[in-house]
N, C-alpha and C positions, 0 to 999 in steps of 0.2 A: 504494500500500500504506500501511498504518498503521505509524508508526515511533516507537520509544521511545528517548530519550536519557537516560542515567543520569548524574546530577551536578547541581550547583547553582551553579557558578562562571561566570567570564567565558568559559572554554573552552566550556562547554556552551551558553551563550547564543549564542556564535559559531557553533557547530555548528547550533543551532536556526535562527539567522538564515539560514544557507546552505541548509539542508535544506528550510526552508519555501518557498524559491524553486523547488524541484524540481517538475517536472510529475509525477514519480513518487510524490510524497508526497500522500497523501489526508488522514489525520489525524495530527497530531504531538503526542506526549506527552513531558514532561520530568519526571523523578523525582529529587529533589524540586523542582528548578527554583528560580527567583527571580522578582523583580518584572518583570525584562525578558523572561524566557521566557513569563510569563503573558500577555503582549501578543500573542504569535504562536503559542502552543501551549497545551495543557492541562497544567497542573502537577498532579502526583500526589504526595500526601504519603507517600512511601515512602523508607526508607533505602536507600542504594546497596548496603548489605551484607545486606539482608533478602531473601535469594534466594527464599524461599517467597512473599513478598508480590509480588516482581517476576514470578514465575511466574504468579500469579493475575492480575496486571495484563495480562500478555502474552496470556493465554488469553481473559480477559473483553473485551479491546479488539481482538481479532483482529489483533494486532501481528505484522508479518512481518519486521521488522528492528530490532535493538537495537544502539545505539552506546554503548560503555562509555567515559565520560569520564575519571574518576579512576583512580588506580592501585590503591586498596585492594580493590575487588571483583575486580580481575584477579588480584592476589596471593592473594586468598582463594579463587580457583578458580571464578569464575562461568562461564567458558567450558566447563570440565569438567562443571559442574552442568547446563548446558544440554544438552551431548552425552549425559549419562547419564539425562536425563529424557525419557521417551517423547514427551510433548506439546510439548517444546521443541527436540528434536534437529535439526529442519529449519528452525528460526528462524535467520535470518542475523544472528548475533552477531559484531560487529566488536571483536576483542580477542584476545590470545594465551591459550593454555592456561596453567595454573598453573606448569608447568615453564618455559614461556617467560617468564612474568611474574617469575620468580625473578631474571632479569637486572636488574630494578630492586629486587625485594624483598630481595636480599642483595648488598651491595657485594663481599663475598668471592667469591660465586658469579660475579659479573660479571668480576672480575679473573681467576679461574680460566679462564673461558670465553675471555677475550682471550688469555691465555697459551697455552691449548691450540690456538688457531687463528691464532697469530702475528699478532695485531692490536696495533699499537703503542699502548702505554700506559705510565704511570709505574711504576717499580719499587715493590714494596710488601711488607708483611708484615701478618698478622692476629694479634690478641691478645684474650684473654679475661681475666676477673678472676683466674683461676689463673696466667696468664702475665704479670701486670702488671709484675713486676720485669724480665722480658725485654723488655717493651715499652719501658720507660724506658731500658734499655740500648741498644735499637735506635735510639731517638731521638738518642742521643749519637753515632751513626755518620752521622747526616744533617747536612746544612747547612741553616740556616734559609732561608726559612720552613718550618714543620713543618705537615703536613697530616694531620688526624685526621678520620676519617669513621665515623659510626655505621653499622654493617652493615645495619640494617633501615630501614624507612620512618620518616622523621621530618619529614614535610611540608616538605621542602626546607630544613630548618634544622639538619640533623645533621652539617654539615661545618664544621670549625674550621681556620683558617689563622693560625698564631701565629709570632711572630718570636723569642720568648724561650723558651729551653730549659726553664727552671724552670716557666714558665707552662704549657708544653706537657705536662710531666710531671704537673702538678697537674690539668690538664683531662683527661688520660688516666685518671687515678685517679678523677676525678669521674664520668666516663662509665662506667667499668667497675665501680667499687666502689659508687658512689652513684646509679647509674642516671639520670644527667643527662638522657638522652633516653629513659627508660623501657626497655622490652625491646629497643628498636631499638639501644641501645648495649651490649648484653650481649657483643657482639663489636665490636671497633674495628679498622678498617683504617688503618694508618699508611703513607703513601706519599711518595715524593720529590716535591718541588715543581717543577712545570714552569713556566717563565717565558715567557709569551706572551700572545696575545689570544684570547679565547674566541669560539666561534660554535656554533650548533646546526644539525644537518642532520637532516631528517625523512624517513623512509622509510615508504611504504605497501607492505606485502608480503602475499602470499597463502600464504607458506611455500615457494614455488618461484620466483616471479617478484617483481620489485619495481619501484616507481616512486620516483624521488627528487623530493621536494616542494621548494618554495622554502626557501632558507636563512633563518635569523633570528639575531639577537643580542639577548639579554635582559640586564637590569641588576638584579642581585639585592640589592645593599646598599641600606639605607634612606636613607643620606645621600649627598650629592653628592660627585663624585670617586670613587664606588664605595667609600665608607667606611661604618663603622657596622655594625650587625647585619645578618645575612642575613634576607631576606624570601622570600616566594613569588615575587617578581618585581615590579619597579617600572615596567617599560616594555620595549618591544622595537622592533626595526627589521628590515625585510625588503625587499630582499635585503641580505646582508652585503657592503659595498663591496669588501672585500679578498679575497672568495672568488671569485677569477678562475678561468678555465677550467683553468689549470695546477694550482691547489690542488684544485679539485673533481675533477679526474682522479685525483690522488693519493688523495683521500678515497674515491672510488668503488673504485679498484683495491685499496688497502691495507686499507680498513675496511669499506665497504658489502658488497662481494662476499664477503670472508671471513666477515662476520657472517651473511649469508643462507646461505652454504654450510655454515657451522658449525651453524646451526639444522637444516638438512637432514641433515647427518652424524649429529647426535645425535637424529634423529627427533622433534624438538620441534614440535608443532603450533602454528603461528603465523599467524594471519590478523588483521592489524591494523597498528598503527604501531610503528616503532622510532624513538625520539628519541635521537640520538647527540650527547651533549655533548662537544665537541671543544676542543682548544687548538692554536693555530697557533704553533709554536715555530720561528722562523727559516724560515718557509714549509714546515715539515714538520708534518703533522697527527698528533696523539695523542688517544686517547680518554680523557676524564675519567670519564665514566659513561654508562650506558645508562638510558633510561626506556622504558617499554613502552606509552606513550600519548602523545598530543600534550601539549606544554607549555603552561603558562599563565603569562605573557601571550603567548607566541609564537603560539599559535593565533589570537589576535586580529589578527596581521599576516600569517600564512601563508594561512589560509583565504580572506580577502577577495581574495587574488591568484590564487586558483584559479577559472578560468572554467568548468571542466567541471562536469557534474552530479555531486555527491557520491554520490547514491544509486546511479547507474550504476557509479561507481568501487567503492563498497562491495559491490555485488552481484557484480562481477567478482572482488573480493577473496575473497568467501565461496566462489565457484565455482572458485577458482584459475585465473582467466582474465585476470589483469592484463596478460599479454603480448599480449592482443588489444585492449587499450585504449590511449588516449593521453590526456595531460593538457595542457590549454591554460592557460597562465600569463599573467596580466596583467603587462606589462613595467613598470608603474609601481611606485614604492616605496610601502610601507605602514609607518606608525609607530603605536605606541600608548603612551599615558602613563597610568599607574595612579594613581587617587585613593584614598588610604587613610585610615583612621580615625586620629585623634590618639592617640599612644601605641604604635601598631602598629610593630614586631612583638611588642611586649610587651603589657601590659594596655591594653585600650581599651574604650570604652563603645559599646553598640549603641542602635538606636532613634532616631538623629538624622535629622531631616527633611531630605530632599534637595530642593534648589530649582534650577530653571533648565534641566532636561533638555529641555523643549519649545522652548527658545531655540537649541538646537544646529543649526548649518548646516554642510554640507560635511564633516561627520565622523559617525562611527557611535558611539553610546554602547552599549557592552557592559556589562551588569550583572554584577557578581561577587558582592559581599556585600550584597544588598538584599532587602527583603520589603515586602509591603503591610500597612499598619496604619491602620485607620480611613480607608480609601480613599486613603491617602497613601503615597508611596514613602519608605521610611526605611532607614537603614544596618542591616546584619545580619551584618557580618563585618569583618575587618581590611582586606582589599582590597575596595573598594566599587564603583568604576566604572573601566572602561578606555575611553579616548577614542582611537578609531582614525581615522586620516586617510590619504588616498592622493594622491600627486602625482608629478610627473616625477622628483623626487629626494627623498631622505629629509629634507633640510633644509626644503624647501618643505612637505612633509607634516607635519613637526613644528610648523612655524609655525601651520598650521591647528589642530592639536590644542591647542597652548598658547593660541591665540586663543579657542577654544571653552571651554577650562577656565575662563577668566575669567568666563564666564556661569553657572558652576556653583557651588553652595555647600552645605556642611553643616557643622555645628559641629566645629571642630578639624580640618578637612580638610587633608590633607598630600599633597604630591607632589614628585617630583624635577624640577628645572628644567633638568637637564643631560643628559637622555637623548641618546645619540649623541655625547657630548662627546669620546670617545676615537677617533672616526672622522674627525675633521677634520684 
């Protein structure tokens, strides 16, 4: 069949890399794609939020399956649009309904869902501009650090963790009164800080059944030692070494099963991924957040470890037959290190010539923010390339990634040299 992937980042290049290997895939399209996807698929210059243009693309190219990469079209209701459109309702779209996507679209909604279904998470309260005074008083009842989360989508950058009470109050005011994160921070969730180590668990669900995919751990901060500003992600490792059978059993019983059953109880149509951001507090798992799609750069370490045909898995997902399938996982570890533009996650320049990709050996280069200009690959975003490697353990895999990074170059290239530092 012909398949369309929506998105332009490293996540989408990884999906394209995997799906291009499927015997089920005839022609592969990516909208809008990047320089990497152009080598294995046909890029289509369409915005992921232009549903009418996506509809025309699907019809004109006889597309039978659509994989939605980023969160914005899901939160904007692309799954509902397909179901409501006669020509599209039988297309296999992988992604939850608008009601399901609200688990990521609203931090407040996600917290309410967890509370309703007894899913372990941090205590919290939500505040708006009208209740700013109450929000500041609530901060005084908490012990530092203070966690402030913009309710809406903020490209992974709407979470602040602060140690100083006065700074926390000022930031709360900046988010609510001065729209620090735009409309995303018109409501702010303040929650208690949980002290532990984070990990991500990924679920593929058809709304009734589910499969747990490989675990991963990503590194959000721009600077080494997990300091500095939040980014979209600077690297990732899979599997997570401390996610043993005991912890995974707790996660499945206390979090995964109640999440899927909660979706069923609330009659929420959900055919796609649930990305559960967790924190391990003294060997007890708590949910930090839900995302309703695969993570980036976690996708770049999770998908390479899946041996099964993704197209078969997605078809089973759409037909609610995941219980009839199995997933084969590569036992090797996968790591990825993200190369970013100088200045990211703040202001950065685009259009920098990228050199050395053809020299890479024993690693996969997933393009994130790249494009073609004058027949040359140049930078086109903050996060530029993800260098993924596999080996018997994550330390050996990381050595491969870092060894290959030395062959790559673009002006002001930056990356973290300590991915996995907290696992040794």
